[in-house]
C-alpha positions as CSV (number, residue, x, y, z in Angstrom):
1,X,128.5,52.5,96.6
2,X,131.3,55.0,96.7
3,X,130.7,56.1,100.3
4,X,131.6,53.9,103.2
5,X,128.5,53.0,105.3
6,X,128.3,54.4,108.9
7,X,130.2,57.6,108.0
8,X,128.9,61.1,108.1
9,X,129.2,61.2,104.3
10,X,126.9,58.1,104.1
11,X,124.3,59.7,106.3
12,X,124.3,62.8,104.1
13,X,124.0,60.6,101.0
14,X,121.0,58.8,102.4
15,X,119.3,62.1,103.4
16,X,119.9,63.4,99.9
17,X,118.4,60.2,98.3
18,X,115.4,60.5,100.6
19,X,115.0,64.2,99.8
20,X,115.5,63.5,96.1
21,X,112.9,60.7,96.2
22,X,110.4,63.0,97.9
23,X,111.0,65.7,95.3
24,X,110.5,63.2,92.5
25,X,107.3,62.0,94.1
26,X,106.0,65.6,94.4
27,X,106.9,66.3,90.8
28,X,105.0,63.3,89.6
29,X,102.0,64.2,91.7
30,X,101.9,67.7,90.4
31,X,102.2,66.4,86.8
32,X,99.4,63.9,87.4
33,X,97.2,66.7,88.6
34,X,97.9,68.8,85.6
35,X,97.2,66.0,83.2
36,X,93.8,65.0,84.8
37,X,91.2,67.5,83.3
38,X,89.3,69.5,85.8
39,X,85.5,69.2,85.7
40,X,84.0,71.9,83.6
41,X,82.6,75.0,85.4
42,X,79.6,75.2,83.2
43,X,77.6,72.3,81.7
44,X,78.2,71.8,78.0
45,X,75.6,73.5,75.8
46,X,73.8,71.6,73.1
47,X,74.9,72.5,69.6
48,X,71.6,74.3,68.9
49,X,72.2,76.7,71.7
50,X,75.9,77.3,70.7
51,X,74.9,78.1,67.1
52,X,72.1,80.4,68.3
53,X,74.7,82.4,70.4
54,X,77.2,82.7,67.7
55,X,75.4,85.2,65.5
56,X,74.8,87.6,68.5
57,X,78.5,87.4,69.3
58,X,79.4,88.1,65.7
59,X,77.0,91.0,65.6
60,X,78.8,92.6,68.5
61,X,82.1,92.1,66.9
62,X,81.0,93.6,63.6
63,X,78.8,96.4,64.9
64,X,79.6,99.7,63.4
65,X,81.2,101.9,66.1
66,X,79.7,105.0,64.3
67,X,76.1,103.7,64.4
68,X,75.5,105.6,67.7
69,X,76.4,109.0,66.1
70,X,73.3,111.1,65.3
71,X,72.7,111.8,61.7
72,X,73.2,115.3,60.3
73,X,75.5,117.5,58.3
74,X,79.1,116.9,59.2
75,X,78.6,113.3,60.4
76,X,80.3,111.7,57.5
77,X,83.1,114.3,57.5
78,X,83.6,113.7,61.2
79,X,83.8,109.9,60.7
80,X,86.2,110.2,57.8
81,X,88.6,112.8,59.5
82,X,88.4,112.0,63.2
83,X,87.9,108.2,63.3
84,X,91.3,107.6,61.8
85,X,92.7,108.1,65.2
86,X,90.0,107.4,67.8
87,X,86.6,106.1,68.4
88,X,83.5,108.3,68.3
89,X,82.8,107.3,71.9
90,X,85.6,109.7,72.9
91,X,83.5,112.6,71.6
92,X,80.2,111.3,72.9
93,X,81.6,111.0,76.4
94,X,83.0,114.5,76.5
95,X,80.4,117.1,75.4
96,X,81.6,120.7,75.2
97,X,80.6,124.2,74.3
98,X,81.7,125.8,71.0
99,X,84.9,127.1,72.4
100,X,85.7,123.7,73.9
101,X,85.2,122.0,70.5
102,X,87.3,124.7,68.7
103,X,90.1,124.1,71.2
104,X,89.8,120.3,70.8
105,X,89.9,120.5,67.0
106,X,92.9,122.8,67.2
107,X,94.6,120.3,69.5
108,X,93.8,117.4,67.1
109,X,95.3,119.3,64.2
110,X,98.4,119.7,66.3
111,X,98.4,115.9,66.8
112,X,98.2,115.4,63.1
113,X,94.6,115.4,62.1
114,X,94.3,116.3,58.4
115,X,91.5,118.1,56.6
116,X,90.5,121.4,55.0
117,X,89.3,124.4,56.9
118,X,85.9,123.8,55.4
119,X,85.9,120.2,56.8
120,X,87.0,121.3,60.2
121,X,84.2,124.0,60.2
122,X,81.7,121.4,59.2
123,X,82.9,119.0,62.0
124,X,82.7,121.9,64.5
125,X,79.1,122.6,63.6
126,X,78.2,118.9,63.9
127,X,79.9,118.6,67.3
128,X,78.4,121.8,68.7
129,X,74.9,120.8,67.6
130,X,75.0,117.1,68.6
131,X,77.4,117.1,71.6
132,X,76.8,120.4,73.5
133,X,78.1,121.0,77.0
134,X,75.5,120.1,79.6
135,X,73.3,123.1,80.5
136,X,74.7,124.9,83.5
137,X,72.3,124.7,86.3
138,X,71.6,128.1,87.6
139,X,70.8,128.5,91.3
140,X,67.2,128.6,92.1
141,X,65.9,132.1,92.8
142,X,65.9,133.0,96.4
143,X,62.5,132.7,98.0
144,X,61.2,136.1,98.9
145,X,59.1,136.5,102.0
146,X,55.9,138.4,101.5
147,X,56.2,141.9,102.7
148,X,53.8,143.1,105.2
149,X,51.7,146.2,104.3
150,X,51.2,148.8,107.0
């Protein structure tokens, strides 16, 4: 040893060695816990069940995002022009009146949507017909009290 026993330096060295030993022990304990596999959360499925689930998962992955769009004139043009940038679910989630769709199409052209005037007119007709703004609820007529005749 390089440090003389019974000195303050020796006491510090011993403490360091004990602290270092403890740290090494903790390090090995943590590593051992990481190496030992944790029990599975779910029991393993037999291969028959696994293969039965795979097609449904693949179907979800390969499902056409446009399949929910109603058929009609302008659908294919809408898909070709608009789905370059976004999903049809954006349209289905935000129904609008004709002015709203005109404003949206104008905004999309400003963002870089490309098409002819005829294509945008066809898309407008499709959107107005299939994704109209919800009908405004008008207030119920006020109940009128019967008038007394004298």
